[in-house]
C-alpha positions in Angstrom: -48.8 20.7 30.8 -51.0 23.7 30.0 -52.0 24.4 26.5 -50.1 27.8 26.5 -47.0 26.1 27.7 -47.2 23.5 24.9 -47.8 26.3 22.3 -44.8 28.2 23.7 -42.6 25.1 23.3 -44.0 24.4 19.8 -43.2 28.0 18.9 -39.7 27.6 20.2 -39.2 24.4 18.3 -40.4 26.0 15.1 -38.2 29.0 15.7 -35.2 26.8 16.2 -36.0 24.9 13.0 -36.3 28.2 11.1 -33.1 29.4 12.7 -31.2 26.4 11.4 -32.8 26.7 8.0 -31.8 30.4 7.8 -28.3 29.7 8.7 -28.0 26.8 6.3 -29.1 28.9 3.4 -27.0 31.9 4.5 -23.3 32.6 4.6 -22.3 29.2 5.8 -23.4 27.8 2.5 -21.2 30.2 0.6 -18.2 29.5 2.9 -18.7 25.8 2.8 -18.8 26.0 -1.0 -15.7 28.0 -1.1 -13.6 25.8 1.1 -15.3 22.4 0.6 -13.9 19.2 -0.7 -15.5 16.5 -2.7 -15.4 14.2 0.4 -17.0 16.9 2.6 -19.8 17.5 0.1 -20.3 13.7 -0.2 -21.0 13.7 3.5 -23.4 16.5 3.3 -25.2 14.9 0.3 -25.5 11.7 2.3 -27.1 13.6 5.2 -29.6 15.3 2.9 -30.6 11.9 1.5 -30.6 10.1 4.8 -32.7 12.6 6.7 -35.7 12.3 4.3 -38.5 10.6 6.1 -38.6 7.7 3.6 -34.8 7.1 3.9 -34.3 6.4 7.6 -36.2 5.1 10.6 -35.6 5.7 14.3 -35.5 3.6 17.4 -38.9 4.5 18.9 -37.8 4.3 22.5 -34.7 6.4 21.9 -36.7 8.9 19.9 -39.3 9.3 22.6 -36.6 9.9 25.2 -34.9 12.4 23.0 -38.1 14.3 22.3 -39.0 14.4 26.0 -35.5 15.7 26.8 -35.7 18.3 24.0 -39.0 19.7 25.1 -37.9 19.8 28.8 -34.7 21.6 27.9 -36.5 23.9 25.4 -39.1 24.7 28.1 -36.4 25.6 30.5 -34.6 27.8 27.9 -37.9 29.5 27.1 -38.6 30.2 30.7 -35.1 31.7 31.2 -35.5 33.8 28.1 -38.8 35.3 29.3 -36.9 36.3 32.5 -34.0 37.7 30.5 -31.6 35.4 32.3 -30.4 32.7 29.9 -27.3 31.1 31.5 -24.7 29.6 29.2 -23.4 26.4 30.7 -20.8 25.4 28.3 -17.0 24.9 28.0 -17.1 25.4 24.3 -14.2 27.8 23.5 -16.2 29.3 20.6 -18.4 31.0 23.2 -15.8 31.6 26.0 -15.7 35.4 25.5 -17.9 37.1 28.2 -19.7 39.1 25.6 -21.8 36.1 24.7 -23.2 35.9 28.2 -23.5 39.6 28.6 -25.9 40.0 25.7 -29.3 38.3 26.4 -30.0 37.9 22.7 -26.6 36.4 22.1 -26.9 34.1 25.1 -30.3 32.9 23.9 -28.9 32.3 20.3 -26.0 30.3 21.6 -28.2 28.3 24.0 -30.7 27.5 21.2 -27.8 26.5 18.9 -26.3 24.2 21.5 -29.6 22.6 22.3 -30.3 22.0 18.6 -26.8 20.6 18.0 -27.1 18.3 21.0 -30.5 17.1 19.7 -29.2 16.4 16.2 -26.4 14.3 17.7 -29.0 12.5 19.7 -31.0 11.8 16.6 -28.0 10.2 15.0 -27.8 7.8 17.9 -31.4 7.0 17.5 -31.2 6.1 13.8 -32.0 2.5 13.2 -29.3 1.5 10.6 -25.9 -0.1 10.2 -22.8 1.2 11.9 -21.2 2.6 8.8 -24.3 4.6 7.7 -24.7 5.9 11.2 -21.0 7.0 11.2 -21.6 8.8 7.9 -24.7 10.5 9.2 -22.8 11.5 12.4 -20.0 12.9 10.4 -22.4 15.0 8.3 -24.2 16.2 11.4 -20.9 17.3 12.9 -20.1 19.3 9.7 -23.6 20.9 9.8 -23.4 21.7 13.5 -19.9 23.2 13.0 -21.1 25.3 10.1 -24.2 26.6 11.8 -22.5 27.9 14.9 -23.6 31.5 15.7 -19.9 32.4 15.9 -19.6 32.0 12.1 -22.0 34.9 11.3 -21.5 38.6 11.7 -25.2 39.0 12.4 -24.9 36.7 15.4 -21.3 36.9 16.6 -21.6 39.5 19.3 -17.8 39.5 19.9 -17.1 40.4 16.3 -19.8 43.1 16.4 -18.2 44.7 19.5 -14.8 44.6 17.8 -16.3 46.3 14.7 -17.7 49.1 16.9 -14.5 49.5 18.8 -12.4 49.8 15.7 -15.0 51.9 13.9 -15.4 49.3 11.2 -11.7 48.7 10.6 -12.0 45.1 11.6 -14.7 44.6 9.1 -12.6 46.1 6.3 -9.6 44.0 7.3 -11.9 40.9 7.4 -13.0 41.5 3.8 -9.4 42.0 2.8 -8.5 38.7 4.5 -11.3 36.9 2.8 -10.3 38.2 -0.7 -6.7 37.2 0.0 -7.7 33.7 1.0 -10.0 33.3 -2.0 -7.0 34.3 -4.2 -4.7 31.7 -2.6 -7.4 29.0 -2.5 -7.3 28.1 1.2 -8.0 29.6 4.6 -5.0 31.2 6.2 -4.2 29.4 9.4 -1.0 31.3 10.1 0.9 34.3 8.8 2.6 32.4 5.9 4.6 35.4 4.9 6.8 34.9 8.0 8.2 31.5 6.9 10.6 30.5 4.1 11.7 26.9 3.6 15.4 26.7 4.1 15.6 30.0 5.9 13.6 29.5 9.2 12.1 26.1 8.6 13.9 23.0 7.3 17.3 24.5 8.4 19.3 21.5 9.5 22.6 21.6 7.6 23.0 19.0 4.8 23.1 18.4 1.1 21.3 16.8 -1.8 23.4 13.8 -2.9 21.0 12.1 -5.4 17.8 13.0 -7.3 15.5 11.6 -9.9 12.1 12.7 -11.1 10.4 11.5 -7.9 12.7 12.5 -5.0 15.9 14.0 -3.8 18.0 12.3 -1.2 19.3 14.5 1.5 22.3 13.7 3.7 22.8 15.7 6.9 26.0 17.0 8.3 27.2 15.1 11.4 26.9 16.9 14.7 29.1 14.4 16.6 32.8 13.4 16.1 31.8 9.8 15.6 28.8 8.2 14.0 27.2 4.7 14.1 28.3 2.3 11.4 24.8 1.7 10.1 23.2 4.7 8.3 19.6 5.9 9.0 17.1 6.6 6.3 13.8 8.5 6.9 10.8 8.0 4.5 8.3 10.8 5.1 4.8 10.8 3.8 4.4 11.6 0.1 1.1 13.5 0.9 3.1 16.1 2.8 6.6 17.7 2.8 9.4 16.2 4.8 10.1 19.3 6.9 7.4 18.4 9.5 10.4 16.5 10.9 12.6 19.5 10.7 10.5 22.6 11.6 12.8 24.3 14.0 16.1 23.2 15.6 14.5 22.7 19.0 11.7 20.4 17.7 13.4 18.7 14.7 13.4 14.9 14.8 15.9 14.9 12.0 18.4 17.1 14.0 17.8 15.0 17.0 18.7 11.8 15.2 21.9 13.5 13.8 22.8 14.7 17.3 22.5 11.1 18.6 25.3 10.0 16.2 23.3 8.6 13.3 24.4 9.3 9.8 21.0 10.5 8.6 19.4 10.5 5.1 15.9 11.8 4.3 13.9 11.2 1.2 12.4 14.6 0.0 9.5 14.0 -2.4 9.0 16.0 -5.5 5.7 17.9 -5.6 4.2 16.3 -8.7 3.1 18.3 -11.7 1.6 17.1 -15.0 4.8 15.4 -16.0 4.3 12.9 -13.1 0.6 12.5 -13.5 1.1 8.9 -14.7 3.2 7.7 -11.7 2.0 4.7 -9.8 2.4 3.2 -6.3 4.9 0.8 -7.8 6.9 3.7 -9.1 7.1 5.3 -5.7 8.1 2.0 -4.1 10.7 0.9 -6.7 12.1 4.2 -8.0 11.9 6.1 -4.7 12.0 4.1 -1.5 14.0 1.1 -2.8 16.2 3.4 -4.7 16.8 5.6 -1.7 17.8 2.6 0.4 20.2 1.4 -2.3 21.9 4.8 -2.7 22.2 5.2 1.1 23.9 1.7 1.2 26.3 2.6 -1.5 27.3 6.0 -0.1 27.9 4.5 3.3 29.3 1.2 2.2 26.8 -0.4 4.5 25.2 -3.8 3.8 22.0 -2.7 5.7 20.4 0.5 6.9 18.1 1.5 9.7 14.8 2.9 8.3 11.9 5.0 9.5 8.5 5.6 7.8 6.1 8.3 8.9 2.4 8.1 8.1 2.0 7.1 4.4 5.8 6.9 4.3 5.5 3.9 6.7 3.1 2.2 4.3 5.4 2.8 1.4 8.4 1.6 3.5 6.5 -1.6 4.5 5.7 -2.3 0.9 9.3 -1.6 -0.3 10.8 -3.9 2.4 8.2 -6.6 1.5 9.1 -6.4 -2.2 12.7 -6.7 -1.3 12.0 -9.7 0.9 10.1 -11.4 -1.9 13.2 -10.9 -4.0 15.3 -12.5 -1.4 16.9 -9.2 -0.2 16.9 -7.8 3.4 18.5 -4.3 3.2 16.9 -3.0 6.4 18.4 -3.9 9.8 15.4 -2.3 11.5 12.3 -0.4 10.7 10.5 2.4 12.7 6.8 3.0 11.9 5.5 6.3 13.1 1.7 6.8 13.1 1.6 4.4 10.1 -0.9 1.8 9.0 -0.2 -1.6 7.4 -3.5 -3.0 8.6 -6.4 -0.8 7.4 -9.2 -2.5 9.2 -9.5 0.4 11.6 -9.2 3.7 9.7 -11.3 5.9 12.0 -13.4 8.7 10.7 -11.8 8.4 7.2 -13.8 5.2 6.7 -17.0 7.2 6.2 -15.7 8.2 2.8 -14.7 4.8 1.5 -16.9 2.4 -0.3 -16.9 0.6 -3.7 -18.7 3.5 -5.4 -16.4 6.2 -4.2 -13.3 4.1 -5.1 -14.6 3.3 -8.6 -15.3 7.0 -9.2 -11.8 7.9 -8.2 -10.4 5.1 -10.4 -12.4 6.3 -13.4 -11.2 9.8 -12.8 -7.5 9.2 -11.9 -6.3 5.7 -12.5 -5.1 6.4 -16.1 -3.4 9.7 -15.2 -4.0 13.0 -13.6 -3.3 14.8 -10.3 -5.1 14.8 -7.0 -4.5 18.4 -5.9 -2.7 18.9 -2.7 -5.3 21.4 -1.5 -8.1 18.9 -1.9 -6.2 16.6 0.5 -5.5 19.4 2.9 -9.1 20.5 3.0 -10.2 16.9 3.6 -8.0 16.6 6.6 -9.2 20.0 7.9 -12.8 19.0 7.8 -12.0 16.1 10.1 -11.7 18.8 12.8 -13.9 21.5 11.4 -14.2 23.7 14.5 -10.4 23.9 15.0 -9.2 23.9 11.4 -11.9 25.7 9.5 -14.5 27.7 11.3 -12.2 29.0 14.0 -10.3 30.8 11.2 -13.5 31.9 9.4 -14.6 33.7 12.6 -11.2 35.1 13.4 -9.9 36.0 10.0 -13.0 37.3 8.3 -15.5 38.4 11.0 -13.0 39.9 13.5 -10.3 40.9 10.9 -7.6 39.1 12.8 -4.3 37.9 11.4 -3.4 34.4 12.8 0.0 34.4 14.6 3.0 32.8 13.0 3.1 29.0 13.7 5.6 26.8 11.9 3.4 23.6 12.1 0.4 25.3 10.5 2.6 26.8 7.8 3.7 23.3 7.0 0.1 22.2 7.1 -0.8 24.7 4.4 2.2 23.8 2.2 0.3 21.1 0.4 1.5 18.4 -2.0 -0.1 16.9 -5.1 -0.4 13.2 -5.7 -0.3 11.3 -9.0 -3.7 10.0 -9.7 -2.8 6.3 -10.4 -0.9 6.1 -7.1 -3.8 7.5 -5.2 -6.3 5.2 -6.9 -4.3 2.1 -6.2 -3.8 3.2 -2.6 -7.5 3.7 -2.0 -8.5 0.3 -3.3 -5.6 -1.8 -2.0 -5.5 -0.4 1.5 -8.6 1.5 2.6 -11.1 -0.6 0.7 -9.7 -4.1 0.5 -7.0 -4.1 3.2 -4.7 -6.2 0.9 -1.5 -5.8 2.8 -2.6 -8.0 5.7 -3.4 -10.8 3.3 -0.3 -12.8 2.3 0.4 -12.5 -1.4 -2.8 -10.6 -2.0 -1.2 -7.3 -2.9 1.1 -7.3 -6.0 3.7 -4.5 -5.7 6.4 -4.1 -8.3 5.4 -7.5 -9.8 5.9 -9.3 -6.4 3.2 -10.8 -4.2 4.1 -9.4 -0.9 3.9 -10.8 2.6 4.4 -8.7 5.7 5.2 -12.0 7.5 8.6 -11.9 5.8 9.6 -8.7 7.5 11.5 -10.3 10.5 13.7 -7.3 11.3 13.3 -5.6 14.7 10.6 -2.9 14.5 9.7 0.1 16.6 6.0 1.0 16.3 4.6 4.3 17.5 1.0 5.5 17.7 -0.6 8.7 19.0 -3.5 8.2 21.4 -5.7 10.9 20.0 -4.7 10.5 16.3 -7.7 11.1 14.0 -5.9 10.2 10.8 -4.1 7.0 12.0 -6.2 5.7 14.9 -4.2 4.2 17.7 -5.8 0.8 17.0 -4.7 1.0 13.4 -1.1 1.8 14.4 -1.0 -0.9 17.0 -2.4 -3.5 14.5 1.0 -3.7 12.8 2.2 -5.7 15.8 0.0 -8.6 14.7 1.7 -9.0 11.3 5.4 -8.2 11.8 7.1 -11.3 13.2 10.4 -9.9 14.4 11.3 -8.4 17.7 8.8 -5.6 18.3 8.6 -2.5 20.6 5.3 -0.6 20.7 4.9 2.8 22.3 1.8 5.0 22.6 2.2 8.7 22.9 -0.2 11.4 24.0 -1.9 13.9 21.7 -2.6 13.6 18.0 -1.1 12.7 14.6 1.5 15.5 14.5 1.8 16.9 18.1 2.3 13.4 19.4 5.2 12.7 17.1 6.9 16.1 17.3 7.5 16.0 21.0 11.2 16.7 21.8 12.6 15.6 25.2 13.8 19.1 26.1 10.2 20.4 26.4 9.3 17.6 28.9 5.7 17.6 27.6 3.0 14.9 27.4 3.5 11.2 28.3 4.1 7.9 26.6 3.1 4.4 27.5 5.1 1.2 27.4 5.0 -2.4 28.5 8.1 -4.4 29.0 6.7 -7.9 29.0 7.0 -8.3 25.3 3.4 -9.4 25.0 1.3 -8.1 22.1 -2.3 -9.1 22.6 -4.9 -9.0 19.8 -6.1 -5.5 20.4 -4.7 -2.1 21.5 -7.2 -2.0 24.4 -5.7 -5.2 25.8 -2.2 -3.9 25.4 -3.0 -0.7 27.3 -4.3 -2.7 30.2 -0.8 -3.9 30.9 1.1 -0.6 29.9 2.8 1.9 32.2 2.7 5.6 31.7 6.0 7.5 31.6 6.2 11.3 31.7 7.7 13.2 28.8 8.7 12.4 25.3 9.0 9.0 23.7 12.1 10.2 21.7 14.6 9.1 24.3 13.1 5.5 24.4 13.3 5.3 20.6 16.8 6.7 20.6 18.0 4.1 23.0 16.3 1.4 20.9 17.8 2.7 17.6 21.3 2.8 19.0 21.0 -0.9 19.7 20.4 -1.5 16.0 23.1 0.9 14.7 26.4 -1.0 15.2 29.7 0.3 16.4 31.0 3.9 16.1 33.4 5.3 13.6 34.8 8.8 12.7 32.1 11.0 11.2 32.5 11.6 7.4 34.1 14.9 6.4 32.2 15.1 3.1 28.7 14.4 1.7 28.1 11.5 -0.6 30.6 9.3 -2.2 31.9 8.4 -5.7 29.2 9.3 -8.3 26.9 10.5 -5.6 28.2 14.0 -5.3 26.7 17.2 -3.8 24.0 18.6 -6.1 22.9 21.5 -3.9 22.5 22.4 -0.3 19.6 21.0 1.8 16.7 21.3 1.9 16.9 21.2 -2.0 14.7 22.4 -4.7 11.9 19.8 -4.6 10.6 20.8 -1.2 10.2 24.5 -2.2 7.8 23.8 -5.1 4.3 24.9 -4.4 1.2 23.1 -5.5 
């Protein structure tokens, strides 16, 4: 290679390095600071430490290959730029607008960014370290790459610049207004939140509150059929979110669907904790909420047993509650459905990068004696798991282009965050994510009882989403290895929410089943014998649940029974409280 070619490539390499440094120290730093979480910052700090020369080493062979590829790609990019013909070859939707290709400078900027981003990811693969450290570095690199995208900066976003010119600056003014609004509310607007109101156009299935204490309200829903099954059906949603993800709109409401199938349906609506609940523990949520909700449902319906469903963390709470009851010699649940839930926390996916003894001890020192984990902290943490889709997409749209995101019920729910009592959160971190106690018989002590999942011998229906980034499909499947009763496992397409909220009428996505009743050790082995079925998994679940629900009887004409009278109309007060 000629000296002038080498000098040109070195110049490009240095320009790229300076380009990254400039972006890092620019607006992305301010935006990351504004919308960051402690967990996200921990990842960035880890990357800063790890990338110091004395902190890490690289596989020499991988590093050499990466360097050679970088210089080859950089040389090609440099040659294209000298000819004014840089061609963007990417499917990245951030740069899908033709304006990025139409501008030679913008095309070169994007191509340089993509090359550097690819090289950084390659460097992660070349790091000579243990798997967890590599995963942490990879997570931090993904955050950095997402923040450094040219689409995040007005000086580099050619599409935003063109819109500013076309609107004579109106889009810039609106973007500033949007930014100030979001600073005031403390989170990025993902949808037009002013369009929605809980109880008016989300969470509208007709029902009533028939019990409440300081932790939850119990909702009973009005029958939509002349007859209902003998055995009532109780839903335990996650306490880290509000229950109406299962009741967004009539056409995609799992709650309404269950009612329409003839189930007398009850739902636990968690209170949004304030300072008065800052001392509440995992035991409190199990004993005074889940177990209490089961008992009240039994009493109202005069039923010795109920069918139960737990969603996400609600499934973990339900599993603990049923295990506590089993330890006491009680079996109040005739069946249990676990939707994107974990009982085995060996495979926690990307969330594992945050968890170690130091982090858990820090949180215990901060929260185990009392205090609140703010709901927005949790929401931000889940957002940075998908930074391009759930953070920077809205930074570019809301602030650079002055756009107002369209109304979307799911994203409204996603922004309607819920606090958590500190002691509950601290126990949950150590017992599940760090020590995986629930899979070890009698290791976890809940409500004074050593619990054993092996005692939960009722029929169970276990659902996992194939692309779930919060409850990995392997983590959802792992419950099959610990629950001894008759099991049915189904895998749905898509992610943590979209996979679950998939009504049959839309005929979208697919689900996978195997009918041989075999549950091998791993999800990958299970999939090898599974069959794909088009459409929603809801119909399969409905058929299964009907088999657990007993005979039919006339639908009740009134809510509640005896001392459990109507307190107020659904969805109740608790769900409307903002963090």
